[in-house]
Gaussian input, Z-matrix of N, CA and C with variables (Angstrom, degrees):
# hf/3-21g

backbone

0 1
 N
 C     1     B1
 C     2     B2     1     A1
 N     3     B3     2     A2     1     D1
 C     4     B4     3     A3     2     D2
 C     5     B5     4     A4     3     D3
 N     6     B6     5     A5     4     D4
 C     7     B7     6     A6     5     D5
 C     8     B8     7     A7     6     D6
 N     9     B9     8     A8     7     D7
 C    10    B10     9     A9     8     D8
 C    11    B11    10    A10     9     D9
 N    12    B12    11    A11    10    D10
 C    13    B13    12    A12    11    D11
 C    14    B14    13    A13    12    D12
 N    15    B15    14    A14    13    D13
 C    16    B16    15    A15    14    D14
 C    17    B17    16    A16    15    D15
 N    18    B18    17    A17    16    D16
 C    19    B19    18    A18    17    D17
 C    20    B20    19    A19    18    D18
 N    21    B21    20    A20    19    D19
 C    22    B22    21    A21    20    D20
 C    23    B23    22    A22    21    D21
 N    24    B24    23    A23    22    D22
 C    25    B25    24    A24    23    D23
 C    26    B26    25    A25    24    D24
 N    27    B27    26    A26    25    D25
 C    28    B28    27    A27    26    D26
 C    29    B29    28    A28    27    D27
 N    30    B30    29    A29    28    D28
 C    31    B31    30    A30    29    D29
 C    32    B32    31    A31    30    D30
 N    33    B33    32    A32    31    D31
 C    34    B34    33    A33    32    D32
 C    35    B35    34    A34    33    D33
 N    36    B36    35    A35    34    D34
 C    37    B37    36    A36    35    D35
 C    38    B38    37    A37    36    D36
 N    39    B39    38    A38    37    D37
 C    40    B40    39    A39    38    D38
 C    41    B41    40    A40    39    D39
 N    42    B42    41    A41    40    D40
 C    43    B43    42    A42    41    D41
 C    44    B44    43    A43    42    D42
 N    45    B45    44    A44    43    D43
 C    46    B46    45    A45    44    D44
 C    47    B47    46    A46    45    D45
 N    48    B48    47    A47    46    D46
 C    49    B49    48    A48    47    D47
 C    50    B50    49    A49    48    D48
 N    51    B51    50    A50    49    D49
 C    52    B52    51    A51    50    D50
 C    53    B53    52    A52    51    D51
 N    54    B54    53    A53    52    D52
 C    55    B55    54    A54    53    D53
 C    56    B56    55    A55    54    D54
 N    57    B57    56    A56    55    D55
 C    58    B58    57    A57    56    D56
 C    59    B59    58    A58    57    D57
 N    60    B60    59    A59    58    D58
 C    61    B61    60    A60    59    D59
 C    62    B62    61    A61    60    D60
 N    63    B63    62    A62    61    D61
 C    64    B64    63    A63    62    D62
 C    65    B65    64    A64    63    D63
 N    66    B66    65    A65    64    D64
 C    67    B67    66    A66    65    D65
 C    68    B68    67    A67    66    D66
 N    69    B69    68    A68    67    D67
 C    70    B70    69    A69    68    D68
 C    71    B71    70    A70    69    D69
 N    72    B72    71    A71    70    D70
 C    73    B73    72    A72    71    D71
 C    74    B74    73    A73    72    D72
 N    75    B75    74    A74    73    D73
 C    76    B76    75    A75    74    D74
 C    77    B77    76    A76    75    D75
 N    78    B78    77    A77    76    D76
 C    79    B79    78    A78    77    D77
 C    80    B80    79    A79    78    D78
 N    81    B81    80    A80    79    D79
 C    82    B82    81    A81    80    D80
 C    83    B83    82    A82    81    D81
 N    84    B84    83    A83    82    D82
 C    85    B85    84    A84    83    D83
 C    86    B86    85    A85    84    D84
 N    87    B87    86    A86    85    D85
 C    88    B88    87    A87    86    D86
 C    89    B89    88    A88    87    D87
 N    90    B90    89    A89    88    D88
 C    91    B91    90    A90    89    D89
 C    92    B92    91    A91    90    D90
 N    93    B93    92    A92    91    D91
 C    94    B94    93    A93    92    D92
 C    95    B95    94    A94    93    D93
 N    96    B96    95    A95    94    D94
 C    97    B97    96    A96    95    D95
 C    98    B98    97    A97    96    D96
 N    99    B99    98    A98    97    D97
 C   100   B100    99    A99    98    D98
 C   101   B101   100   A100    99    D99
 N   102   B102   101   A101   100   D100
 C   103   B103   102   A102   101   D101
 C   104   B104   103   A103   102   D102
 N   105   B105   104   A104   103   D103
 C   106   B106   105   A105   104   D104
 C   107   B107   106   A106   105   D105
 N   108   B108   107   A107   106   D106
 C   109   B109   108   A108   107   D107
 C   110   B110   109   A109   108   D108
 N   111   B111   110   A110   109   D109
 C   112   B112   111   A111   110   D110
 C   113   B113   112   A112   111   D111
 N   114   B114   113   A113   112   D112
 C   115   B115   114   A114   113   D113
 C   116   B116   115   A115   114   D114
 N   117   B117   116   A116   115   D115
 C   118   B118   117   A117   116   D116
 C   119   B119   118   A118   117   D117
 N   120   B120   119   A119   118   D118
 C   121   B121   120   A120   119   D119
 C   122   B122   121   A121   120   D120
 N   123   B123   122   A122   121   D121
 C   124   B124   123   A123   122   D122
 C   125   B125   124   A124   123   D123
 N   126   B126   125   A125   124   D124
 C   127   B127   126   A126   125   D125
 C   128   B128   127   A127   126   D126
 N   129   B129   128   A128   127   D127
 C   130   B130   129   A129   128   D128
 C   131   B131   130   A130   129   D129
 N   132   B132   131   A131   130   D130
 C   133   B133   132   A132   131   D131
 C   134   B134   133   A133   132   D132
 N   135   B135   134   A134   133   D133
 C   136   B136   135   A135   134   D134
 C   137   B137   136   A136   135   D135
 N   138   B138   137   A137   136   D136
 C   139   B139   138   A138   137   D137
 C   140   B140   139   A139   138   D138
 N   141   B141   140   A140   139   D139
 C   142   B142   141   A141   140   D140
 C   143   B143   142   A142   141   D141
 N   144   B144   143   A143   142   D142
 C   145   B145   144   A144   143   D143
 C   146   B146   145   A145   144   D144
 N   147   B147   146   A146   145   D145
 C   148   B148   147   A147   146   D146
 C   149   B149   148   A148   147   D147
 N   150   B150   149   A149   148   D148
 C   151   B151   150   A150   149   D149
 C   152   B152   151   A151   150   D150
 N   153   B153   152   A152   151   D151
 C   154   B154   153   A153   152   D152
 C   155   B155   154   A154   153   D153
 N   156   B156   155   A155   154   D154
 C   157   B157   156   A156   155   D155
 C   158   B158   157   A157   156   D156
 N   159   B159   158   A158   157   D157
 C   160   B160   159   A159   158   D158
 C   161   B161   160   A160   159   D159
 N   162   B162   161   A161   160   D160
 C   163   B163   162   A162   161   D161
 C   164   B164   163   A163   162   D162
 N   165   B165   164   A164   163   D163
 C   166   B166   165   A165   164   D164
 C   167   B167   166   A166   165   D165
 N   168   B168   167   A167   166   D166
 C   169   B169   168   A168   167   D167
 C   170   B170   169   A169   168   D168
 N   171   B171   170   A170   169   D169
 C   172   B172   171   A171   170   D170
 C   173   B173   172   A172   171   D171
 N   174   B174   173   A173   172   D172
 C   175   B175   174   A174   173   D173
 C   176   B176   175   A175   174   D174
 N   177   B177   176   A176   175   D175
 C   178   B178   177   A177   176   D176
 C   179   B179   178   A178   177   D177
 N   180   B180   179   A179   178   D178
 C   181   B181   180   A180   179   D179
 C   182   B182   181   A181   180   D180
 N   183   B183   182   A182   181   D181
 C   184   B184   183   A183   182   D182
 C   185   B185   184   A184   183   D183
 N   186   B186   185   A185   184   D184
 C   187   B187   186   A186   185   D185
 C   188   B188   187   A187   186   D186
 N   189   B189   188   A188   187   D187
 C   190   B190   189   A189   188   D188
 C   191   B191   190   A190   189   D189
 N   192   B192   191   A191   190   D190
 C   193   B193   192   A192   191   D191
 C   194   B194   193   A193   192   D192
 N   195   B195   194   A194   193   D193
 C   196   B196   195   A195   194   D194
 C   197   B197   196   A196   195   D195
 N   198   B198   197   A197   196   D196
 C   199   B199   198   A198   197   D197
 C   200   B200   199   A199   198   D198
 N   201   B201   200   A200   199   D199
 C   202   B202   201   A201   200   D200
 C   203   B203   202   A202   201   D201
 N   204   B204   203   A203   202   D202
 C   205   B205   204   A204   203   D203
 C   206   B206   205   A205   204   D204
 N   207   B207   206   A206   205   D205
 C   208   B208   207   A207   206   D206
 C   209   B209   208   A208   207   D207
 N   210   B210   209   A209   208   D208
 C   211   B211   210   A210   209   D209
 C   212   B212   211   A211   210   D210
 N   213   B213   212   A212   211   D211
 C   214   B214   213   A213   212   D212
 C   215   B215   214   A214   213   D213
 N   216   B216   215   A215   214   D214
 C   217   B217   216   A216   215   D215
 C   218   B218   217   A217   216   D216
 N   219   B219   218   A218   217   D217
 C   220   B220   219   A219   218   D218
 C   221   B221   220   A220   219   D219
 N   222   B222   221   A221   220   D220
 C   223   B223   222   A222   221   D221
 C   224   B224   223   A223   222   D222
 N   225   B225   224   A224   223   D223
 C   226   B226   225   A225   224   D224
 C   227   B227   226   A226   225   D225
 N   228   B228   227   A227   226   D226
 C   229   B229   228   A228   227   D227
 C   230   B230   229   A229   228   D228
 N   231   B231   230   A230   229   D229
 C   232   B232   231   A231   230   D230
 C   233   B233   232   A232   231   D231
 N   234   B234   233   A233   232   D232
 C   235   B235   234   A234   233   D233
 C   236   B236   235   A235   234   D234
 N   237   B237   236   A236   235   D235
 C   238   B238   237   A237   236   D236
 C   239   B239   238   A238   237   D237
 N   240   B240   239   A239   238   D238
 C   241   B241   240   A240   239   D239
 C   242   B242   241   A241   240   D240
 N   243   B243   242   A242   241   D241
 C   244   B244   243   A243   242   D242
 C   245   B245   244   A244   243   D243
 N   246   B246   245   A245   244   D244
 C   247   B247   246   A246   245   D245
 C   248   B248   247   A247   246   D246
 N   249   B249   248   A248   247   D247
 C   250   B250   249   A249   248   D248
 C   251   B251   250   A250   249   D249
 N   252   B252   251   A251   250   D250
 C   253   B253   252   A252   251   D251
 C   254   B254   253   A253   252   D252
 N   255   B255   254   A254   253   D253
 C   256   B256   255   A255   254   D254
 C   257   B257   256   A256   255   D255
 N   258   B258   257   A257   256   D256
 C   259   B259   258   A258   257   D257
 C   260   B260   259   A259   258   D258
 N   261   B261   260   A260   259   D259
 C   262   B262   261   A261   260   D260
 C   263   B263   262   A262   261   D261
 N   264   B264   263   A263   262   D262
 C   265   B265   264   A264   263   D263
 C   266   B266   265   A265   264   D264
 N   267   B267   266   A266   265   D265
 C   268   B268   267   A267   266   D266
 C   269   B269   268   A268   267   D267
 N   270   B270   269   A269   268   D268
 C   271   B271   270   A270   269   D269
 C   272   B272   271   A271   270   D270
 N   273   B273   272   A272   271   D271
 C   274   B274   273   A273   272   D272
 C   275   B275   274   A274   273   D273
 N   276   B276   275   A275   274   D274
 C   277   B277   276   A276   275   D275
 C   278   B278   277   A277   276   D276
 N   279   B279   278   A278   277   D277
 C   280   B280   279   A279   278   D278
 C   281   B281   280   A280   279   D279
 N   282   B282   281   A281   280   D280
 C   283   B283   282   A282   281   D281
 C   284   B284   283   A283   282   D282
 N   285   B285   284   A284   283   D283
 C   286   B286   285   A285   284   D284
 C   287   B287   286   A286   285   D285
 N   288   B288   287   A287   286   D286
 C   289   B289   288   A288   287   D287
 C   290   B290   289   A289   288   D288
 N   291   B291   290   A290   289   D289
 C   292   B292   291   A291   290   D290
 C   293   B293   292   A292   291   D291
 N   294   B294   293   A293   292   D292
 C   295   B295   294   A294   293   D293
 C   296   B296   295   A295   294   D294
 N   297   B297   296   A296   295   D295
 C   298   B298   297   A297   296   D296
 C   299   B299   298   A298   297   D297
 N   300   B300   299   A299   298   D298
 C   301   B301   300   A300   299   D299
 C   302   B302   301   A301   300   D300
 N   303   B303   302   A302   301   D301
 C   304   B304   303   A303   302   D302
 C   305   B305   304   A304   303   D303
 N   306   B306   305   A305   304   D304
 C   307   B307   306   A306   305   D305
 C   308   B308   307   A307   306   D306
 N   309   B309   308   A308   307   D307
 C   310   B310   309   A309   308   D308
 C   311   B311   310   A310   309   D309
 N   312   B312   311   A311   310   D310
 C   313   B313   312   A312   311   D311
 C   314   B314   313   A313   312   D312
 N   315   B315   314   A314   313   D313
 C   316   B316   315   A315   314   D314
 C   317   B317   316   A316   315   D315
 N   318   B318   317   A317   316   D316
 C   319   B319   318   A318   317   D317
 C   320   B320   319   A319   318   D318
 N   321   B321   320   A320   319   D319
 C   322   B322   321   A321   320   D320
 C   323   B323   322   A322   321   D321
 N   324   B324   323   A323   322   D322
 C   325   B325   324   A324   323   D323
 C   326   B326   325   A325   324   D324
 N   327   B327   326   A326   325   D325
 C   328   B328   327   A327   326   D326
 C   329   B329   328   A328   327   D327
 N   330   B330   329   A329   328   D328
 C   331   B331   330   A330   329   D329
 C   332   B332   331   A331   330   D330
 N   333   B333   332   A332   331   D331
 C   334   B334   333   A333   332   D332
 C   335   B335   334   A334   333   D333
 N   336   B336   335   A335   334   D334
 C   337   B337   336   A336   335   D335
 C   338   B338   337   A337   336   D336

   B1=1.4307
   B2=1.5063
   B3=1.3487
   B4=1.4398
   B5=1.4047
   B6=1.3335
   B7=1.4824
   B8=1.5752
   B9=1.2864
   B10=1.3786
   B11=1.5242
   B12=1.2966
   B13=1.4522
   B14=1.5562
   B15=1.3198
   B16=1.4516
   B17=1.5647
   B18=1.3787
   B19=1.4133
   B20=1.4876
   B21=1.3607
   B22=1.4716
   B23=1.4733
   B24=1.3794
   B25=1.4499
   B26=1.4806
   B27=1.3619
   B28=1.3550
   B29=1.5599
   B30=1.3377
   B31=1.4893
   B32=1.4956
   B33=1.3275
   B34=1.4702
   B35=1.5126
   B36=1.3334
   B37=1.4404
   B38=1.5045
   B39=1.3051
   B40=1.4988
   B41=1.4684
   B42=1.3189
   B43=1.5223
   B44=1.4695
   B45=1.3121
   B46=1.4791
   B47=1.4968
   B48=1.4021
   B49=1.4017
   B50=1.4502
   B51=1.4569
   B52=1.4851
   B53=1.5611
   B54=1.2723
   B55=1.5129
   B56=1.4933
   B57=1.3045
   B58=1.4748
   B59=1.5611
   B60=1.3176
   B61=1.4336
   B62=1.6105
   B63=1.2871
   B64=1.5051
   B65=1.5563
   B66=1.4311
   B67=1.5115
   B68=1.4830
   B69=1.3881
   B70=1.4406
   B71=1.4580
   B72=1.2768
   B73=1.4939
   B74=1.5050
   B75=1.2804
   B76=1.4907
   B77=1.3795
   B78=1.3470
   B79=1.4195
   B80=1.5030
   B81=1.2807
   B82=1.4214
   B83=1.5585
   B84=1.2959
   B85=1.4514
   B86=1.5795
   B87=1.3489
   B88=1.4626
   B89=1.5703
   B90=1.3309
   B91=1.4191
   B92=1.5526
   B93=1.2768
   B94=1.4554
   B95=1.5078
   B96=1.3089
   B97=1.5360
   B98=1.4939
   B99=1.3390
   B100=1.4480
   B101=1.4661
   B102=1.2949
   B103=1.4960
   B104=1.4677
   B105=1.3344
   B106=1.4881
   B107=1.6185
   B108=1.3245
   B109=1.4389
   B110=1.4993
   B111=1.3437
   B112=1.4389
   B113=1.5259
   B114=1.3019
   B115=1.4944
   B116=1.4567
   B117=1.2669
   B118=1.5812
   B119=1.5058
   B120=1.3385
   B121=1.4172
   B122=1.5440
   B123=1.2949
   B124=1.4535
   B125=1.4891
   B126=1.3923
   B127=1.3978
   B128=1.5545
   B129=1.3335
   B130=1.4244
   B131=1.4524
   B132=1.3208
   B133=1.5258
   B134=1.5269
   B135=1.2578
   B136=1.5085
   B137=1.5475
   B138=1.2719
   B139=1.5243
   B140=1.5147
   B141=1.3945
   B142=1.4834
   B143=1.5110
   B144=1.3432
   B145=1.4851
   B146=1.5436
   B147=1.3411
   B148=1.4537
   B149=1.5860
   B150=1.3270
   B151=1.4343
   B152=1.5280
   B153=1.3739
   B154=1.4365
   B155=1.4935
   B156=1.3483
   B157=1.4787
   B158=1.4990
   B159=1.4145
   B160=1.4739
   B161=1.5752
   B162=1.3652
   B163=1.4718
   B164=1.5204
   B165=1.3114
   B166=1.4271
   B167=1.5496
   B168=1.3409
   B169=1.4801
   B170=1.5032
   B171=1.3759
   B172=1.4774
   B173=1.5538
   B174=1.3775
   B175=1.3987
   B176=1.5275
   B177=1.3508
   B178=1.4176
   B179=1.5532
   B180=1.3534
   B181=1.4880
   B182=1.5862
   B183=1.2594
   B184=1.5253
   B185=1.4904
   B186=1.2943
   B187=1.4510
   B188=1.5427
   B189=1.3101
   B190=1.5298
   B191=1.5404
   B192=1.3264
   B193=1.4309
   B194=1.4944
   B195=1.3507
   B196=1.4390
   B197=1.5331
   B198=1.2395
   B199=1.5022
   B200=1.5809
   B201=1.3064
   B202=1.4708
   B203=1.5239
   B204=1.3261
   B205=1.4429
   B206=1.5447
   B207=1.3528
   B208=1.5101
   B209=1.5042
   B210=1.3304
   B211=1.4321
   B212=1.5352
   B213=1.2721
   B214=1.4633
   B215=1.4672
   B216=1.3075
   B217=1.4541
   B218=1.5592
   B219=1.3463
   B220=1.4443
   B221=1.5004
   B222=1.3333
   B223=1.5437
   B224=1.4584
   B225=1.3757
   B226=1.4675
   B227=1.4568
   B228=1.2630
   B229=1.5003
   B230=1.4614
   B231=1.3529
   B232=1.4456
   B233=1.4911
   B234=1.2749
   B235=1.4817
   B236=1.4758
   B237=1.2971
   B238=1.4589
   B239=1.5135
   B240=1.3127
   B241=1.4648
   B242=1.4798
   B243=1.2643
   B244=1.5298
   B245=1.5217
   B246=1.2695
   B247=1.4982
   B248=1.4637
   B249=1.3269
   B250=1.4832
   B251=1.5122
   B252=1.3132
   B253=1.4169
   B254=1.5009
   B255=1.3280
   B256=1.4527
   B257=1.4722
   B258=1.3690
   B259=1.4446
   B260=1.5525
   B261=1.3087
   B262=1.4799
   B263=1.4728
   B264=1.2888
   B265=1.5207
   B266=1.5287
   B267=1.2572
   B268=1.5537
   B269=1.4557
   B270=1.3573
   B271=1.4128
   B272=1.5601
   B273=1.3238
   B274=1.4277
   B275=1.4490
   B276=1.3305
   B277=1.4529
   B278=1.5330
   B279=1.3607
   B280=1.5093
   B281=1.4858
   B282=1.2737
   B283=1.5290
   B284=1.5727
   B285=1.3364
   B286=1.4162
   B287=1.5656
   B288=1.3036
   B289=1.4130
   B290=1.5760
   B291=1.3288
   B292=1.4822
   B293=1.5662
   B294=1.2475
   B295=1.4917
   B296=1.5298
   B297=1.3712
   B298=1.4690
   B299=1.5356
   B300=1.3663
   B301=1.3864
   B302=1.5940
   B303=1.2743
   B304=1.4684
   B305=1.5203
   B306=1.3193
   B307=1.4012
   B308=1.6219
   B309=1.2880
   B310=1.4801
   B311=1.5049
   B312=1.4051
   B313=1.4304
   B314=1.5292
   B315=1.3270
   B316=1.4921
   B317=1.5821
   B318=1.2407
   B319=1.4139
   B320=1.5876
   B321=1.3271
   B322=1.4874
   B323=1.4994
   B324=1.3523
   B325=1.4095
   B326=1.4932
   B327=1.3225
   B328=1.4960
   B329=1.4654
   B330=1.3438
   B331=1.5211
   B332=1.5149
   B333=1.2816
   B334=1.4456
   B335=1.5372
   B336=1.3697
   B337=1.4241
   B338=1.4973
   A1=114.66
   A2=120.21
   A3=121.32
   A4=116.88
   A5=118.12
   A6=123.57
   A7=109.52
   A8=118.83
   A9=126.18
   A10=108.45
   A11=122.28
   A12=121.00
   A13=109.51
   A14=115.73
   A15=124.57
   A16=108.61
   A17=114.33
   A18=119.01
   A19=114.63
   A20=116.38
   A21=117.77
   A22=114.77
   A23=115.23
   A24=121.45
   A25=113.26
   A26=120.34
   A27=124.07
   A28=108.22
   A29=116.40
   A30=121.41
   A31=116.91
   A32=118.23
   A33=117.63
   A34=107.59
   A35=124.02
   A36=125.56
   A37=108.85
   A38=114.21
   A39=118.67
   A40=113.79
   A41=114.98
   A42=121.83
   A43=110.90
   A44=117.84
   A45=120.66
   A46=113.17
   A47=113.72
   A48=118.42
   A49=115.01
   A50=116.40
   A51=118.86
   A52=108.16
   A53=117.80
   A54=120.21
   A55=111.00
   A56=115.85
   A57=119.72
   A58=109.36
   A59=116.18
   A60=116.52
   A61=114.51
   A62=115.98
   A63=116.13
   A64=109.50
   A65=119.19
   A66=113.92
   A67=110.34
   A68=118.66
   A69=116.48
   A70=112.74
   A71=120.22
   A72=124.66
   A73=117.86
   A74=118.03
   A75=122.35
   A76=115.18
   A77=121.93
   A78=129.07
   A79=113.10
   A80=117.86
   A81=120.08
   A82=107.59
   A83=120.79
   A84=122.80
   A85=110.12
   A86=114.68
   A87=116.31
   A88=112.35
   A89=117.90
   A90=122.93
   A91=114.25
   A92=118.28
   A93=122.90
   A94=108.59
   A95=117.82
   A96=120.86
   A97=108.81
   A98=116.61
   A99=119.76
   A100=116.46
   A101=114.39
   A102=119.12
   A103=112.97
   A104=116.85
   A105=121.59
   A106=109.51
   A107=115.59
   A108=120.81
   A109=106.27
   A110=117.26
   A111=119.16
   A112=112.56
   A113=117.98
   A114=124.14
   A115=110.57
   A116=114.91
   A117=121.77
   A118=108.83
   A119=118.79
   A120=123.78
   A121=111.62
   A122=116.07
   A123=121.53
   A124=110.32
   A125=116.21
   A126=122.18
   A127=114.02
   A128=114.09
   A129=120.66
   A130=113.11
   A131=116.33
   A132=119.88
   A133=106.53
   A134=119.63
   A135=118.56
   A136=106.88
   A137=118.54
   A138=119.09
   A139=113.75
   A140=113.15
   A141=115.64
   A142=114.25
   A143=114.47
   A144=117.51
   A145=107.72
   A146=119.25
   A147=124.37
   A148=109.68
   A149=114.40
   A150=118.40
   A151=115.00
   A152=111.54
   A153=113.28
   A154=117.69
   A155=114.54
   A156=123.11
   A157=109.06
   A158=115.06
   A159=119.01
   A160=113.17
   A161=114.96
   A162=119.13
   A163=111.62
   A164=120.30
   A165=122.77
   A166=112.89
   A167=116.12
   A168=122.45
   A169=109.87
   A170=113.39
   A171=117.74
   A172=109.93
   A173=116.62
   A174=119.62
   A175=112.44
   A176=117.17
   A177=124.28
   A178=111.93
   A179=115.96
   A180=120.79
   A181=113.22
   A182=115.56
   A183=123.57
   A184=107.93
   A185=118.12
   A186=123.44
   A187=111.72
   A188=112.74
   A189=119.24
   A190=107.40
   A191=118.93
   A192=119.34
   A193=114.52
   A194=116.15
   A195=119.05
   A196=109.99
   A197=119.36
   A198=123.80
   A199=105.82
   A200=117.82
   A201=117.57
   A202=111.84
   A203=117.13
   A204=121.35
   A205=110.15
   A206=113.69
   A207=115.51
   A208=110.31
   A209=116.50
   A210=117.07
   A211=113.56
   A212=118.01
   A213=122.06
   A214=115.05
   A215=117.14
   A216=120.95
   A217=115.81
   A218=116.54
   A219=118.49
   A220=112.34
   A221=115.68
   A222=117.52
   A223=114.23
   A224=119.35
   A225=123.74
   A226=112.27
   A227=118.62
   A228=121.61
   A229=109.27
   A230=117.79
   A231=123.54
   A232=108.18
   A233=118.97
   A234=121.81
   A235=109.77
   A236=115.56
   A237=120.05
   A238=105.62
   A239=116.28
   A240=122.10
   A241=109.89
   A242=115.74
   A243=119.50
   A244=108.58
   A245=114.80
   A246=118.99
   A247=107.87
   A248=117.85
   A249=121.13
   A250=107.91
   A251=116.84
   A252=122.55
   A253=111.78
   A254=115.62
   A255=119.70
   A256=114.57
   A257=117.86
   A258=123.66
   A259=107.14
   A260=117.69
   A261=119.28
   A262=114.05
   A263=116.35
   A264=120.30
   A265=114.92
   A266=115.72
   A267=118.45
   A268=114.23
   A269=117.50
   A270=117.32
   A271=110.14
   A272=116.25
   A273=115.48
   A274=114.44
   A275=120.94
   A276=125.74
   A277=107.84
   A278=113.97
   A279=118.48
   A280=106.68
   A281=120.45
   A282=122.32
   A283=106.71
   A284=116.90
   A285=116.83
   A286=112.82
   A287=114.72
   A288=116.60
   A289=111.95
   A290=115.22
   A291=120.12
   A292=108.02
   A293=118.01
   A294=123.69
   A295=115.89
   A296=110.47
   A297=118.06
   A298=113.07
   A299=119.56
   A300=119.81
   A301=112.33
   A302=114.67
   A303=119.11
   A304=109.13
   A305=116.98
   A306=120.48
   A307=112.44
   A308=114.29
   A309=119.56
   A310=106.42
   A311=119.06
   A312=118.33
   A313=111.66
   A314=114.93
   A315=120.84
   A316=108.45
   A317=116.74
   A318=121.69
   A319=112.90
   A320=114.07
   A321=116.47
   A322=112.86
   A323=116.52
   A324=118.06
   A325=116.38
   A326=114.69
   A327=120.60
   A328=111.97
   A329=116.98
   A330=116.47
   A331=110.04
   A332=120.79
   A333=122.26
   A334=115.43
   A335=113.46
   A336=119.70
   A337=119.09
   D1=136.46
   D2=-179.16
   D3=-71.12
   D4=165.14
   D5=176.44
   D6=-121.69
   D7=148.08
   D8=174.38
   D9=-70.53
   D10=123.20
   D11=-179.43
   D12=-75.10
   D13=151.76
   D14=173.46
   D15=-72.36
   D16=105.81
   D17=-170.82
   D18=-70.65
   D19=-23.07
   D20=175.50
   D21=-75.27
   D22=-38.62
   D23=176.59
   D24=-75.32
   D25=-33.34
   D26=-173.45
   D27=-107.04
   D28=68.83
   D29=-174.70
   D30=-60.22
   D31=-28.73
   D32=-176.09
   D33=-71.82
   D34=-35.68
   D35=175.78
   D36=-67.11
   D37=-41.66
   D38=-178.94
   D39=-59.59
   D40=-46.98
   D41=174.51
   D42=-59.70
   D43=-41.80
   D44=-178.54
   D45=-61.83
   D46=-42.60
   D47=178.14
   D48=-69.98
   D49=-36.41
   D50=175.76
   D51=-61.86
   D52=-45.26
   D53=-177.95
   D54=-64.19
   D55=-38.41
   D56=179.35
   D57=-62.02
   D58=-49.49
   D59=-176.11
   D60=-80.96
   D61=-5.68
   D62=-169.79
   D63=-65.66
   D64=-32.33
   D65=-178.77
   D66=-69.54
   D67=-20.20
   D68=179.66
   D69=-97.04
   D70=5.61
   D71=-174.15
   D72=-84.88
   D73=-5.57
   D74=-177.26
   D75=62.86
   D76=-112.71
   D77=178.18
   D78=-57.78
   D79=-34.52
   D80=-173.12
   D81=-76.91
   D82=-17.82
   D83=-169.67
   D84=-62.42
   D85=-30.19
   D86=179.75
   D87=-82.48
   D88=-0.26
   D89=177.27
   D90=75.55
   D91=14.26
   D92=-179.75
   D93=-65.34
   D94=-38.44
   D95=178.80
   D96=-60.33
   D97=-48.03
   D98=179.53
   D99=-65.94
   D100=-37.57
   D101=173.34
   D102=-60.78
   D103=-48.40
   D104=179.46
   D105=-60.50
   D106=-42.96
   D107=-178.55
   D108=-59.46
   D109=-50.63
   D110=-175.57
   D111=-64.51
   D112=-35.81
   D113=172.77
   D114=-59.68
   D115=-50.19
   D116=-178.40
   D117=-64.68
   D118=-40.86
   D119=177.22
   D120=-60.77
   D121=-40.79
   D122=179.76
   D123=-65.66
   D124=-42.34
   D125=-178.99
   D126=-64.29
   D127=-43.03
   D128=176.62
   D129=-67.57
   D130=-39.36
   D131=179.52
   D132=-65.36
   D133=-40.86
   D134=-176.61
   D135=-69.71
   D136=-39.65
   D137=176.64
   D138=-61.24
   D139=-42.74
   D140=177.58
   D141=-66.90
   D142=-34.71
   D143=179.56
   D144=-68.86
   D145=-42.33
   D146=-179.09
   D147=-62.17
   D148=-43.70
   D149=178.91
   D150=-64.94
   D151=-41.54
   D152=174.62
   D153=-64.16
   D154=-38.26
   D155=175.18
   D156=-58.96
   D157=-47.58
   D158=-177.58
   D159=-62.66
   D160=-26.23
   D161=177.57
   D162=-88.92
   D163=1.18
   D164=-179.72
   D165=77.35
   D166=19.26
   D167=-179.16
   D168=-101.36
   D169=157.15
   D170=177.29
   D171=-72.40
   D172=143.63
   D173=-178.24
   D174=-65.36
   D175=-17.74
   D176=-177.79
   D177=-86.71
   D178=-0.80
   D179=175.84
   D180=-60.40
   D181=-31.22
   D182=171.47
   D183=-114.64
   D184=115.86
   D185=-176.20
   D186=-73.44
   D187=155.70
   D188=178.91
   D189=-60.23
   D190=-38.12
   D191=178.48
   D192=-60.39
   D193=-38.21
   D194=179.15
   D195=-69.72
   D196=-38.38
   D197=-179.60
   D198=-68.35
   D199=-40.69
   D200=177.84
   D201=-64.28
   D202=-43.64
   D203=178.58
   D204=-60.38
   D205=-42.90
   D206=177.43
   D207=-59.08
   D208=-46.92
   D209=-177.40
   D210=-65.13
   D211=-37.43
   D212=174.12
   D213=-59.04
   D214=-37.17
   D215=-178.85
   D216=-101.57
   D217=9.21
   D218=-173.79
   D219=-66.74
   D220=-22.32
   D221=176.71
   D222=-68.40
   D223=-13.86
   D224=-179.79
   D225=-98.48
   D226=1.20
   D227=-177.13
   D228=-74.67
   D229=151.27
   D230=175.81
   D231=-132.58
   D232=144.53
   D233=173.18
   D234=-94.86
   D235=125.17
   D236=177.11
   D237=-120.07
   D238=124.57
   D239=-175.17
   D240=-105.29
   D241=126.42
   D242=175.08
   D243=-119.36
   D244=173.00
   D245=174.90
   D246=-75.44
   D247=150.19
   D248=179.60
   D249=-72.89
   D250=164.78
   D251=178.32
   D252=-62.61
   D253=-36.73
   D254=175.45
   D255=-60.80
   D256=-38.17
   D257=177.57
   D258=-68.62
   D259=-42.85
   D260=179.91
   D261=-62.01
   D262=-41.11
   D263=175.77
   D264=-73.16
   D265=-34.44
   D266=-179.16
   D267=-79.22
   D268=-31.11
   D269=177.25
   D270=-149.39
   D271=75.95
   D272=-175.04
   D273=-71.67
   D274=153.30
   D275=177.95
   D276=-83.99
   D277=83.65
   D278=-169.08
   D279=-70.53
   D280=-34.28
   D281=-176.65
   D282=-63.49
   D283=-44.91
   D284=178.88
   D285=-66.98
   D286=-38.65
   D287=-178.70
   D288=-68.83
   D289=-35.92
   D290=177.62
   D291=-64.38
   D292=-39.66
   D293=-175.69
   D294=-76.34
   D295=-27.84
   D296=-173.99
   D297=-58.26
   D298=-51.15
   D299=-179.54
   D300=-56.59
   D301=-42.29
   D302=-179.44
   D303=-61.68
   D304=-47.81
   D305=-179.87
   D306=-56.44
   D307=-43.05
   D308=179.97
   D309=-66.63
   D310=-40.22
   D311=-175.75
   D312=-67.66
   D313=-38.77
   D314=178.38
   D315=-62.41
   D316=-45.36
   D317=178.28
   D318=-58.91
   D319=-44.35
   D320=177.52
   D321=-68.29
   D322=-34.86
   D323=173.73
   D324=-61.20
   D325=-38.55
   D326=176.27
   D327=-65.79
   D328=-31.63
   D329=178.48
   D330=-83.90
   D331=-4.94
   D332=-178.61
   D333=76.29
   D334=22.36
   D335=172.92
   D336=-82.12

């Protein structure tokens, strides 16, 4: 039985498959998606390098592979906003905190735990 090759490690096969599928890819056939990705990757890499320099850290502290993976998956990121720790300590939601353990206990009792 055959195995699926590691496309990142085996770049010759990856390029061959990309070129084979490119006539069927519609908008992607002209390479605009890849050009945009490379431009975005360059922008993010430059920003990461500048931020690391401003913090007195080596530019190699975050690898190019990590930046590329971040850019590839950036479309799946979600922003979740919480109250700051200062807000939590200055005006905690005591009613919510008091009820939370009871809620958890009721849920665990329902599950038979």
